[in-house]
All heavy atoms as TSV, in Angstrom:
chain	resi	resn	atom	element	x	y	z
A	1	MET	N	N	-32.235	-6.063	-0.471
A	1	MET	CA	C	-31.403	-7.149	-1.104
A	1	MET	C	C	-30.479	-7.682	-0.007
A	1	MET	O	O	-29.717	-7.074	0.598
A	1	MET	CB	C	-30.491	-6.376	-2.113
A	1	MET	CG	C	-30.005	-7.252	-3.234
A	1	MET	SD	S	-29.597	-6.142	-4.557
A	1	MET	CE	C	-28.274	-7.000	-5.251
A	2	THR	N	N	-30.664	-9.063	0.194
A	2	THR	CA	C	-29.890	-9.742	1.208
A	2	THR	C	C	-28.709	-10.425	0.594
A	2	THR	O	O	-28.768	-10.939	-0.520
A	2	THR	CB	C	-30.835	-10.763	1.950
A	2	THR	OG1	O	-31.267	-11.695	1.064
A	2	THR	CG2	C	-31.912	-10.099	2.644
A	3	LYS	N	N	-27.742	-10.579	1.393
A	3	LYS	CA	C	-26.501	-11.244	0.908
A	3	LYS	C	C	-26.728	-12.800	1.010
A	3	LYS	O	O	-27.314	-13.253	1.955
A	3	LYS	CB	C	-25.335	-10.931	1.887
A	3	LYS	CG	C	-24.225	-10.102	1.336
A	3	LYS	CD	C	-23.207	-10.031	2.354
A	3	LYS	CE	C	-21.989	-9.192	1.924
A	3	LYS	NZ	N	-21.007	-9.157	2.769
A	4	GLU	N	N	-26.273	-13.417	-0.025
A	4	GLU	CA	C	-26.416	-14.931	0.008
A	4	GLU	C	C	-25.274	-15.459	0.979
A	4	GLU	O	O	-24.235	-15.160	1.018
A	4	GLU	CB	C	-26.083	-15.429	-1.382
A	4	GLU	CG	C	-26.361	-16.954	-1.496
A	4	GLU	CD	C	-26.162	-17.441	-2.949
A	4	GLU	OE1	O	-26.588	-16.767	-3.781
A	4	GLU	OE2	O	-25.678	-18.617	-3.056
A	5	LYS	N	N	-25.684	-16.549	1.820
A	5	LYS	CA	C	-24.841	-17.062	2.891
A	5	LYS	C	C	-23.741	-17.980	2.111
A	5	LYS	O	O	-24.165	-18.755	1.216
A	5	LYS	CB	C	-25.622	-17.788	3.911
A	5	LYS	CG	C	-26.286	-16.902	4.849
A	5	LYS	CD	C	-26.595	-17.814	6.106
A	5	LYS	CE	C	-27.042	-16.861	7.186
A	5	LYS	NZ	N	-27.153	-17.625	8.498
A	6	LYS	N	N	-22.550	-17.902	2.503
A	6	LYS	CA	C	-21.513	-18.663	2.077
A	6	LYS	C	C	-21.670	-20.041	2.656
A	6	LYS	O	O	-22.173	-20.224	3.787
A	6	LYS	CB	C	-20.108	-18.208	2.568
A	6	LYS	CG	C	-19.488	-17.095	1.825
A	6	LYS	CD	C	-18.283	-16.720	2.429
A	6	LYS	CE	C	-17.123	-16.483	1.483
A	6	LYS	NZ	N	-15.889	-16.159	2.219
A	7	LYS	N	N	-21.303	-21.042	1.923
A	7	LYS	CA	C	-21.257	-22.449	2.355
A	7	LYS	C	C	-19.847	-22.587	2.973
A	7	LYS	O	O	-18.804	-22.150	2.307
A	7	LYS	CB	C	-21.455	-23.412	1.238
A	7	LYS	CG	C	-22.893	-23.381	0.744
A	7	LYS	CD	C	-23.067	-24.370	-0.281
A	7	LYS	CE	C	-24.487	-24.319	-0.781
A	7	LYS	NZ	N	-24.803	-25.215	-1.937
A	8	TYR	N	N	-19.794	-23.156	4.097
A	8	TYR	CA	C	-18.529	-23.441	4.810
A	8	TYR	C	C	-18.319	-24.922	5.056
A	8	TYR	O	O	-19.113	-25.687	5.133
A	8	TYR	CB	C	-18.408	-22.704	6.138
A	8	TYR	CG	C	-18.448	-21.228	6.065
A	8	TYR	CD1	C	-19.547	-20.427	6.204
A	8	TYR	CD2	C	-17.156	-20.602	5.894
A	8	TYR	CE1	C	-19.489	-19.036	6.042
A	8	TYR	CE2	C	-17.082	-19.195	5.763
A	8	TYR	CZ	C	-18.326	-18.433	5.884
A	8	TYR	OH	O	-18.295	-17.151	5.772
A	9	LYS	N	N	-16.972	-25.168	5.111
A	9	LYS	CA	C	-16.547	-26.624	5.483
A	9	LYS	C	C	-15.493	-26.409	6.517
A	9	LYS	O	O	-14.452	-25.629	6.319
A	9	LYS	CB	C	-15.976	-27.215	4.244
A	9	LYS	CG	C	-15.595	-28.747	4.575
A	9	LYS	CD	C	-15.126	-29.379	3.278
A	9	LYS	CE	C	-14.835	-30.872	3.659
A	9	LYS	NZ	N	-14.599	-31.617	2.494
A	10	ALA	N	N	-15.562	-27.014	7.692
A	10	ALA	CA	C	-14.718	-26.923	8.760
A	10	ALA	C	C	-13.408	-27.639	8.491
A	10	ALA	O	O	-13.378	-28.806	7.760
A	10	ALA	CB	C	-15.148	-27.463	10.095
A	11	VAL	N	N	-12.257	-27.018	8.693
A	11	VAL	CA	C	-10.887	-27.589	8.448
A	11	VAL	C	C	-10.178	-27.564	9.736
A	11	VAL	O	O	-10.023	-26.464	10.339
A	11	VAL	CB	C	-10.209	-26.911	7.288
A	11	VAL	CG1	C	-8.849	-27.485	7.018
A	11	VAL	CG2	C	-11.070	-26.968	6.020
A	12	THR	N	N	-9.552	-28.542	10.131
A	12	THR	CA	C	-8.635	-28.507	11.275
A	12	THR	C	C	-7.231	-28.943	10.969
A	12	THR	O	O	-7.008	-29.781	10.133
A	12	THR	CB	C	-9.107	-29.672	12.356
A	12	THR	OG1	O	-10.445	-29.385	12.583
A	12	THR	CG2	C	-8.286	-29.690	13.586
A	13	ILE	N	N	-6.248	-27.986	11.409
A	13	ILE	CA	C	-4.807	-28.175	10.966
A	13	ILE	C	C	-3.949	-28.119	12.189
A	13	ILE	O	O	-4.410	-27.484	13.261
A	13	ILE	CB	C	-4.477	-27.156	9.889
A	13	ILE	CG1	C	-4.442	-25.781	10.473
A	13	ILE	CG2	C	-5.253	-27.328	8.677
A	13	ILE	CD1	C	-3.707	-24.789	9.573
A	14	ARG	N	N	-2.847	-28.637	12.095
A	14	ARG	CA	C	-1.780	-28.353	13.069
A	14	ARG	C	C	-0.776	-27.452	12.412
A	14	ARG	O	O	-0.343	-27.729	11.184
A	14	ARG	CB	C	-0.995	-29.551	13.424
A	14	ARG	CG	C	-1.882	-30.506	14.309
A	14	ARG	CD	C	-0.988	-31.731	14.827
A	14	ARG	NE	N	-1.784	-32.579	15.624
A	14	ARG	CZ	C	-1.603	-32.618	16.848
A	14	ARG	NH1	N	-0.787	-31.908	17.455
A	14	ARG	NH2	N	-2.376	-33.433	17.617
A	15	MET	N	N	-0.537	-26.246	13.054
A	15	MET	CA	C	0.316	-25.307	12.405
A	15	MET	C	C	1.571	-25.062	13.308
A	15	MET	O	O	1.432	-24.976	14.571
A	15	MET	CB	C	-0.458	-23.973	12.255
A	15	MET	CG	C	0.202	-22.795	11.506
A	15	MET	SD	S	-0.736	-21.345	11.392
A	15	MET	CE	C	-2.014	-21.860	10.132
A	16	ASP	N	N	2.742	-24.818	12.670
A	16	ASP	CA	C	3.914	-24.478	13.346
A	16	ASP	C	C	3.671	-23.327	14.286
A	16	ASP	O	O	2.996	-22.279	13.825
A	16	ASP	CB	C	5.035	-24.132	12.334
A	16	ASP	CG	C	6.297	-23.660	13.039
A	16	ASP	OD1	O	7.040	-24.593	13.436
A	16	ASP	OD2	O	6.422	-22.417	13.141
A	17	ALA	N	N	4.212	-23.364	15.508
A	17	ALA	CA	C	3.799	-22.333	16.542
A	17	ALA	C	C	4.240	-20.908	15.973
A	17	ALA	O	O	3.637	-19.916	16.220
A	17	ALA	CB	C	4.473	-22.648	17.849
A	18	GLY	N	N	5.386	-20.936	15.368
A	18	GLY	CA	C	5.904	-19.555	14.897
A	18	GLY	C	C	5.080	-19.021	13.893
A	18	GLY	O	O	4.764	-17.774	13.801
A	19	VAL	N	N	4.571	-19.828	12.995
A	19	VAL	CA	C	3.666	-19.444	11.866
A	19	VAL	C	C	2.397	-18.960	12.468
A	19	VAL	O	O	1.785	-17.880	12.100
A	19	VAL	CB	C	3.393	-20.384	10.857
A	19	VAL	CG1	C	2.378	-19.985	9.760
A	19	VAL	CG2	C	4.737	-20.849	10.158
A	20	ALA	N	N	1.786	-19.648	13.467
A	20	ALA	CA	C	0.584	-19.318	14.094
A	20	ALA	C	C	0.689	-17.982	14.806
A	20	ALA	O	O	-0.281	-17.193	14.803
A	20	ALA	CB	C	0.184	-20.362	15.127
A	21	GLU	N	N	1.843	-17.750	15.519
A	21	GLU	CA	C	2.012	-16.423	16.119
A	21	GLU	C	C	2.116	-15.369	15.128
A	21	GLU	O	O	1.538	-14.223	15.415
A	21	GLU	CB	C	3.280	-16.492	16.942
A	21	GLU	CG	C	3.227	-17.330	18.249
A	21	GLU	CD	C	4.504	-17.624	18.967
A	21	GLU	OE1	O	5.454	-16.761	18.669
A	21	GLU	OE2	O	4.540	-18.461	19.779
A	22	ARG	N	N	2.771	-15.560	14.035
A	22	ARG	CA	C	2.779	-14.540	12.892
A	22	ARG	C	C	1.432	-14.207	12.421
A	22	ARG	O	O	1.033	-13.058	12.088
A	22	ARG	CB	C	3.721	-14.924	11.795
A	22	ARG	CG	C	5.168	-14.942	12.197
A	22	ARG	CD	C	6.123	-15.416	11.032
A	22	ARG	NE	N	6.033	-14.504	9.923
A	22	ARG	CZ	C	6.194	-14.707	8.721
A	22	ARG	NH1	N	6.532	-15.908	8.310
A	22	ARG	NH2	N	6.090	-13.790	7.726
A	23	LEU	N	N	0.605	-15.235	12.211
A	23	LEU	CA	C	-0.778	-15.140	11.735
A	23	LEU	C	C	-1.589	-14.343	12.773
A	23	LEU	O	O	-2.331	-13.388	12.344
A	23	LEU	CB	C	-1.397	-16.572	11.455
A	23	LEU	CG	C	-2.880	-16.555	11.204
A	23	LEU	CD1	C	-3.149	-15.768	9.850
A	23	LEU	CD2	C	-3.408	-17.926	11.183
A	24	GLU	N	N	-1.515	-14.658	13.980
A	24	GLU	CA	C	-2.264	-13.949	15.067
A	24	GLU	C	C	-1.837	-12.453	15.020
A	24	GLU	O	O	-2.769	-11.525	15.090
A	24	GLU	CB	C	-2.007	-14.540	16.419
A	24	GLU	CG	C	-2.754	-15.910	16.517
A	24	GLU	CD	C	-2.417	-16.516	17.896
A	24	GLU	OE1	O	-1.937	-15.911	18.733
A	24	GLU	OE2	O	-2.814	-17.762	17.967
A	25	LYS	N	N	-0.602	-12.150	15.007
A	25	LYS	CA	C	-0.143	-10.811	14.943
A	25	LYS	C	C	-0.647	-10.054	13.664
A	25	LYS	O	O	-1.135	-8.863	13.740
A	25	LYS	CB	C	1.401	-10.787	14.961
A	25	LYS	CG	C	2.045	-9.402	15.187
A	25	LYS	CD	C	3.633	-9.596	15.400
A	25	LYS	CE	C	4.196	-8.243	15.974
A	25	LYS	NZ	N	5.553	-8.407	16.167
A	26	TYR	N	N	-0.579	-10.654	12.472
A	26	TYR	CA	C	-1.055	-10.139	11.343
A	26	TYR	C	C	-2.553	-9.822	11.370
A	26	TYR	O	O	-3.053	-8.776	11.001
A	26	TYR	CB	C	-0.815	-11.089	10.109
A	26	TYR	CG	C	-1.493	-10.732	8.850
A	26	TYR	CD1	C	-1.092	-9.604	8.074
A	26	TYR	CD2	C	-2.758	-11.342	8.485
A	26	TYR	CE1	C	-1.633	-9.236	6.891
A	26	TYR	CE2	C	-3.407	-11.029	7.316
A	26	TYR	CZ	C	-2.815	-9.921	6.455
A	26	TYR	OH	O	-3.574	-9.610	5.335
A	27	CYS	N	N	-3.250	-10.700	11.957
A	27	CYS	CA	C	-4.770	-10.539	12.065
A	27	CYS	C	C	-5.053	-9.532	13.065
A	27	CYS	O	O	-5.984	-8.654	12.772
A	27	CYS	CB	C	-5.456	-11.852	12.544
A	27	CYS	SG	S	-5.447	-13.154	11.240
A	28	GLU	N	N	-4.371	-9.277	14.067
A	28	GLU	CA	C	-4.537	-8.149	15.010
A	28	GLU	C	C	-4.293	-6.842	14.296
A	28	GLU	O	O	-5.046	-5.888	14.452
A	28	GLU	CB	C	-3.614	-8.286	16.242
A	28	GLU	CG	C	-3.996	-9.368	17.136
A	28	GLU	CD	C	-2.954	-9.618	18.274
A	28	GLU	OE1	O	-2.128	-8.807	18.400
A	28	GLU	OE2	O	-3.150	-10.634	18.988
A	29	GLN	N	N	-3.136	-6.732	13.598
A	29	GLN	CA	C	-2.762	-5.612	12.886
A	29	GLN	C	C	-3.697	-5.209	11.659
A	29	GLN	O	O	-3.958	-3.996	11.554
A	29	GLN	CB	C	-1.313	-5.714	12.360
A	29	GLN	CG	C	-0.273	-5.777	13.485
A	29	GLN	CD	C	1.117	-5.977	12.932
A	29	GLN	OE1	O	1.285	-6.477	11.850
A	29	GLN	NE2	N	2.047	-5.689	13.811
A	30	SER	N	N	-4.194	-6.211	10.995
A	30	SER	CA	C	-4.963	-5.928	9.776
A	30	SER	C	C	-6.413	-5.854	10.107
A	30	SER	O	O	-7.205	-5.390	9.242
A	30	SER	CB	C	-4.696	-6.933	8.818
A	30	SER	OG	O	-5.139	-8.216	9.146
A	31	GLY	N	N	-6.822	-6.315	11.301
A	31	GLY	CA	C	-8.264	-6.266	11.611
A	31	GLY	C	C	-9.047	-7.550	10.951
A	31	GLY	O	O	-10.253	-7.444	10.907
A	32	GLN	N	N	-8.325	-8.460	10.384
A	32	GLN	CA	C	-8.961	-9.667	9.722
A	32	GLN	C	C	-9.108	-10.699	10.700
A	32	GLN	O	O	-8.287	-10.894	11.557
A	32	GLN	CB	C	-8.180	-10.070	8.565
A	32	GLN	CG	C	-8.065	-9.195	7.333
A	32	GLN	CD	C	-7.293	-9.816	6.214
A	32	GLN	OE1	O	-7.466	-11.005	5.834
A	32	GLN	NE2	N	-6.378	-9.016	5.742
A	33	SER	N	N	-10.119	-11.532	10.485
A	33	SER	CA	C	-10.202	-12.773	11.299
A	33	SER	C	C	-9.196	-13.747	10.663
A	33	SER	O	O	-8.754	-13.622	9.555
A	33	SER	CB	C	-11.633	-13.352	11.208
A	33	SER	OG	O	-11.899	-13.801	9.858
A	34	LYS	N	N	-8.862	-14.805	11.407
A	34	LYS	CA	C	-7.912	-15.858	10.908
A	34	LYS	C	C	-8.573	-16.544	9.854
A	34	LYS	O	O	-7.880	-16.918	8.866
A	34	LYS	CB	C	-7.610	-16.804	12.104
A	34	LYS	CG	C	-6.603	-16.239	13.134
A	34	LYS	CD	C	-6.145	-17.289	14.073
A	34	LYS	CE	C	-6.724	-16.959	15.441
A	34	LYS	NZ	N	-6.396	-17.942	16.492
A	35	THR	N	N	-9.854	-16.758	9.886
A	35	THR	CA	C	-10.576	-17.512	8.774
A	35	THR	C	C	-10.327	-16.655	7.492
A	35	THR	O	O	-9.947	-17.216	6.462
A	35	THR	CB	C	-12.088	-17.578	9.087
A	35	THR	OG1	O	-12.224	-18.409	10.225
A	35	THR	CG2	C	-12.771	-18.259	7.930
A	36	VAL	N	N	-10.625	-15.455	7.516
A	36	VAL	CA	C	-10.516	-14.594	6.237
A	36	VAL	C	C	-8.976	-14.574	5.789
A	36	VAL	O	O	-8.809	-14.754	4.641
A	36	VAL	CB	C	-11.021	-13.162	6.552
A	36	VAL	CG1	C	-10.700	-12.240	5.314
A	36	VAL	CG2	C	-12.476	-13.166	6.634
A	37	ALA	N	N	-8.043	-14.377	6.697
A	37	ALA	CA	C	-6.672	-14.258	6.371
A	37	ALA	C	C	-6.148	-15.617	5.743
A	37	ALA	O	O	-5.544	-15.618	4.640
A	37	ALA	CB	C	-5.854	-13.969	7.575
A	38	ILE	N	N	-6.656	-16.721	6.266
A	38	ILE	CA	C	-6.163	-18.027	5.712
A	38	ILE	C	C	-6.854	-18.315	4.395
A	38	ILE	O	O	-6.253	-18.835	3.472
A	38	ILE	CB	C	-6.331	-19.134	6.758
A	38	ILE	CG1	C	-5.444	-18.919	7.967
A	38	ILE	CG2	C	-6.255	-20.490	6.105
A	38	ILE	CD1	C	-5.746	-19.831	9.175
A	39	GLU	N	N	-8.215	-17.998	4.292
A	39	GLU	CA	C	-8.885	-18.170	3.061
A	39	GLU	C	C	-8.183	-17.446	1.871
A	39	GLU	O	O	-8.005	-17.977	0.808
A	39	GLU	CB	C	-10.337	-17.789	3.138
A	39	GLU	CG	C	-11.274	-18.660	3.913
A	39	GLU	CD	C	-12.703	-18.154	3.927
A	39	GLU	OE1	O	-12.950	-16.949	3.709
A	39	GLU	OE2	O	-13.600	-18.967	4.124
A	40	ARG	N	N	-7.842	-16.183	2.210
A	40	ARG	CA	C	-7.122	-15.357	1.180
A	40	ARG	C	C	-5.704	-15.814	0.863
A	40	ARG	O	O	-5.407	-15.853	-0.369
A	40	ARG	CB	C	-7.122	-13.901	1.609
A	40	ARG	CG	C	-8.481	-13.196	1.630
A	40	ARG	CD	C	-8.348	-11.756	2.153
A	40	ARG	NE	N	-9.708	-11.178	2.021
A	40	ARG	CZ	C	-10.013	-9.957	2.659
A	40	ARG	NH1	N	-8.981	-9.280	3.165
A	40	ARG	NH2	N	-11.216	-9.585	2.483
A	41	ALA	N	N	-5.093	-16.337	1.834
A	41	ALA	CA	C	-3.776	-16.730	1.597
A	41	ALA	C	C	-3.733	-18.105	0.768
A	41	ALA	O	O	-2.968	-18.156	-0.192
A	41	ALA	CB	C	-2.938	-16.939	2.926
A	42	VAL	N	N	-4.621	-18.957	1.092
A	42	VAL	CA	C	-4.704	-20.299	0.415
A	42	VAL	C	C	-5.197	-19.992	-1.025
A	42	VAL	O	O	-4.691	-20.506	-2.033
A	42	VAL	CB	C	-5.572	-21.269	1.085
A	42	VAL	CG1	C	-5.888	-22.444	0.322
A	42	VAL	CG2	C	-5.002	-21.700	2.414
A	43	ASP	N	N	-6.146	-19.129	-1.180
A	43	ASP	CA	C	-6.697	-18.775	-2.542
A	43	ASP	C	C	-5.573	-18.216	-3.436
A	43	ASP	O	O	-5.408	-18.592	-4.597
A	43	ASP	CB	C	-7.805	-17.733	-2.368
A	43	ASP	CG	C	-8.963	-18.032	-3.192
A	43	ASP	OD1	O	-9.174	-19.088	-3.596
A	43	ASP	OD2	O	-9.834	-17.066	-3.421
A	44	LYS	N	N	-4.742	-17.310	-2.866
A	44	LYS	CA	C	-3.698	-16.701	-3.585
A	44	LYS	C	C	-2.629	-17.787	-3.935
A	44	LYS	O	O	-2.085	-17.763	-5.088
A	44	LYS	CB	C	-3.035	-15.571	-2.871
A	44	LYS	CG	C	-1.889	-14.855	-3.635
A	44	LYS	CD	C	-1.485	-13.618	-3.005
A	44	LYS	CE	C	-0.297	-12.878	-3.746
A	44	LYS	NZ	N	0.179	-13.421	-4.956
A	45	PHE	N	N	-2.313	-18.612	-2.998
A	45	PHE	CA	C	-1.299	-19.699	-3.219
A	45	PHE	C	C	-1.801	-20.595	-4.443
A	45	PHE	O	O	-0.986	-20.877	-5.280
A	45	PHE	CB	C	-1.111	-20.444	-1.927
A	45	PHE	CG	C	-0.143	-21.592	-2.074
A	45	PHE	CD1	C	1.167	-21.428	-1.936
A	45	PHE	CD2	C	-0.545	-22.898	-2.403
A	45	PHE	CE1	C	2.056	-22.393	-2.147
A	45	PHE	CE2	C	0.309	-23.853	-2.594
A	45	PHE	CZ	C	1.714	-23.654	-2.541
A	46	ILE	N	N	-2.986	-20.951	-4.395
A	46	ILE	CA	C	-3.461	-21.833	-5.435
A	46	ILE	C	C	-3.563	-21.247	-6.726
A	46	ILE	O	O	-3.205	-21.631	-7.809
A	46	ILE	CB	C	-4.867	-22.483	-5.033
A	46	ILE	CG1	C	-4.715	-23.427	-3.839
A	46	ILE	CG2	C	-5.490	-23.156	-6.241
A	46	ILE	CD1	C	-5.971	-23.893	-3.255
A	47	ASP	N	N	-4.057	-19.881	-6.779
A	47	ASP	CA	C	-4.039	-19.112	-7.951
A	47	ASP	C	C	-2.571	-18.965	-8.655
A	47	ASP	O	O	-2.424	-19.086	-9.850
A	47	ASP	CB	C	-4.584	-17.733	-7.750
A	47	ASP	CG	C	-6.057	-17.698	-7.524
A	47	ASP	OD1	O	-6.717	-18.724	-7.869
A	47	ASP	OD2	O	-6.648	-16.680	-7.141
A	48	ASP	N	N	-1.657	-18.660	-7.705
A	48	ASP	CA	C	-0.247	-18.458	-8.311
A	48	ASP	C	C	0.282	-19.887	-8.743
A	48	ASP	O	O	0.962	-19.906	-9.832
A	48	ASP	CB	C	0.664	-17.976	-7.155
A	48	ASP	CG	C	0.385	-16.528	-6.689
A	48	ASP	OD1	O	-0.396	-15.898	-7.430
A	48	ASP	OD2	O	0.854	-16.122	-5.654
A	49	TYR	N	N	-0.083	-20.965	-8.068
A	49	TYR	CA	C	0.408	-22.227	-8.504
A	49	TYR	C	C	-0.213	-22.563	-9.944
A	49	TYR	O	O	0.458	-23.040	-10.793
A	49	TYR	CB	C	-0.071	-23.290	-7.587
A	49	TYR	CG	C	0.172	-24.722	-7.948
A	49	TYR	CD1	C	1.465	-25.299	-7.863
A	49	TYR	CD2	C	-0.868	-25.518	-8.501
A	49	TYR	CE1	C	1.656	-26.623	-8.306
A	49	TYR	CE2	C	-0.611	-26.793	-8.954
A	49	TYR	CZ	C	0.643	-27.390	-8.851
A	49	TYR	OH	O	0.849	-28.618	-9.314
A	50	ASN	N	N	-1.633	-22.363	-10.062
A	50	ASN	CA	C	-2.180	-22.608	-11.346
A	50	ASN	C	C	-1.666	-21.786	-12.425
A	50	ASN	O	O	-1.417	-22.306	-13.638
A	50	ASN	CB	C	-3.708	-22.371	-11.184
A	50	ASN	CG	C	-4.363	-23.482	-10.412
A	50	ASN	OD1	O	-3.912	-24.601	-10.336
A	50	ASN	ND2	N	-5.534	-23.180	-9.797
A	51	LYS	N	N	-1.258	-20.515	-12.159
A	51	LYS	CA	C	-0.639	-19.609	-13.242
A	51	LYS	C	C	0.644	-20.266	-13.587
A	51	LYS	O	O	1.111	-20.265	-14.808
A	51	LYS	CB	C	-0.534	-18.246	-12.718
A	51	LYS	CG	C	-1.820	-17.404	-12.701
A	51	LYS	CD	C	-1.591	-16.114	-12.100
A	51	LYS	CE	C	-2.951	-15.439	-11.875
A	51	LYS	NZ	N	-2.745	-14.184	-11.154
A	52	GLN	N	N	1.501	-20.655	-12.569
A	52	GLN	CA	C	2.785	-21.278	-12.837
A	52	GLN	C	C	2.676	-22.523	-13.717
A	52	GLN	O	O	3.388	-22.689	-14.648
A	52	GLN	CB	C	3.451	-21.535	-11.506
A	52	GLN	CG	C	4.916	-21.861	-11.597
A	52	GLN	CD	C	5.506	-21.964	-10.355
A	52	GLN	OE1	O	4.925	-22.352	-9.239
A	52	GLN	NE2	N	6.793	-21.569	-10.127
A	53	MET	N	N	1.698	-23.378	-13.378
A	53	MET	CA	C	1.470	-24.622	-14.183
A	53	MET	C	C	1.048	-24.281	-15.593
A	53	MET	O	O	1.513	-24.985	-16.547
A	53	MET	CB	C	0.395	-25.458	-13.462
A	53	MET	CG	C	0.939	-26.115	-12.166
A	53	MET	SD	S	2.333	-27.137	-12.328
A	53	MET	CE	C	3.613	-26.134	-11.643
A	54	GLU	N	N	0.206	-23.355	-15.782
A	54	GLU	CA	C	-0.342	-22.919	-17.107
A	54	GLU	C	C	0.941	-22.421	-17.962
A	54	GLU	O	O	1.044	-22.690	-19.035
A	54	GLU	CB	C	-1.371	-21.874	-17.092
A	54	GLU	CG	C	-2.687	-22.397	-16.559
A	54	GLU	CD	C	-3.732	-21.214	-16.258
A	54	GLU	OE1	O	-3.422	-19.995	-16.624
A	54	GLU	OE2	O	-4.743	-21.514	-15.737
A	55	LYS	N	N	1.777	-21.583	-17.217
A	55	LYS	CA	C	2.937	-21.067	-18.006
A	55	LYS	C	C	3.829	-22.223	-18.385
A	55	LYS	O	O	4.346	-22.247	-19.535
A	55	LYS	CB	C	3.691	-20.130	-17.001
A	55	LYS	CG	C	4.829	-19.379	-17.659
A	55	LYS	CD	C	5.456	-18.428	-16.677
A	55	LYS	CE	C	6.639	-17.760	-17.323
A	55	LYS	NZ	N	7.334	-16.760	-16.487
A	56	LEU	N	N	4.048	-23.222	-17.512
A	56	LEU	CA	C	4.914	-24.292	-17.830
A	56	LEU	C	C	4.254	-25.087	-18.997
A	56	LEU	O	O	5.088	-25.619	-19.884
A	56	LEU	CB	C	5.146	-25.227	-16.647
A	56	LEU	CG	C	6.112	-24.700	-15.520
A	56	LEU	CD1	C	6.115	-25.557	-14.329
A	56	LEU	CD2	C	7.479	-24.576	-16.077
A	57	ALA	N	N	3.056	-25.337	-18.988
A	57	ALA	CA	C	2.334	-26.079	-19.993
A	57	ALA	C	C	2.412	-25.420	-21.340
A	57	ALA	O	O	2.542	-26.059	-22.309
A	57	ALA	CB	C	0.920	-26.312	-19.627
A	58	SER	N	N	2.323	-24.109	-21.303
A	58	SER	CA	C	2.441	-23.372	-22.578
A	58	SER	C	C	3.804	-23.387	-23.205
A	58	SER	O	O	3.999	-23.116	-24.336
A	58	SER	CB	C	1.848	-21.930	-22.498
A	58	SER	OG	O	2.738	-21.142	-21.644
A	59	GLN	N	N	4.915	-23.599	-22.310
A	59	GLN	CA	C	6.154	-23.551	-22.900
A	59	GLN	C	C	6.513	-24.911	-23.486
A	59	GLN	O	O	7.538	-25.054	-24.134
A	59	GLN	CB	C	7.139	-23.234	-21.666
A	59	GLN	CG	C	7.034	-21.838	-21.174
A	59	GLN	CD	C	7.880	-21.572	-20.024
A	59	GLN	OE1	O	8.442	-22.554	-19.440
A	59	GLN	NE2	N	7.970	-20.346	-19.518
A	60	GLN	N	N	5.721	-25.893	-23.292
A	60	GLN	CA	C	6.105	-27.264	-23.797
A	60	GLN	C	C	5.590	-27.450	-25.121
A	60	GLN	O	O	4.724	-27.054	-25.650
A	60	GLN	CB	C	5.563	-28.340	-22.866
A	60	GLN	CG	C	6.318	-28.261	-21.505
A	60	GLN	CD	C	5.783	-29.391	-20.570
A	60	GLN	OE1	O	4.844	-30.042	-20.735
A	60	GLN	NE2	N	6.430	-29.438	-19.362
């Protein structure tokens, strides 16, 4: 059984140097690549945002 390959899209960003240093340190400590760490962080941010918007919509 082979794993299905993920589809990727390249993204280029400019990041604050302090945040970039924190990211590098986190990746070194956790053993994650920057790609994986950023994908997970963005995914969580969007999930949290969507939950917040759903909560606001249900209160109206």
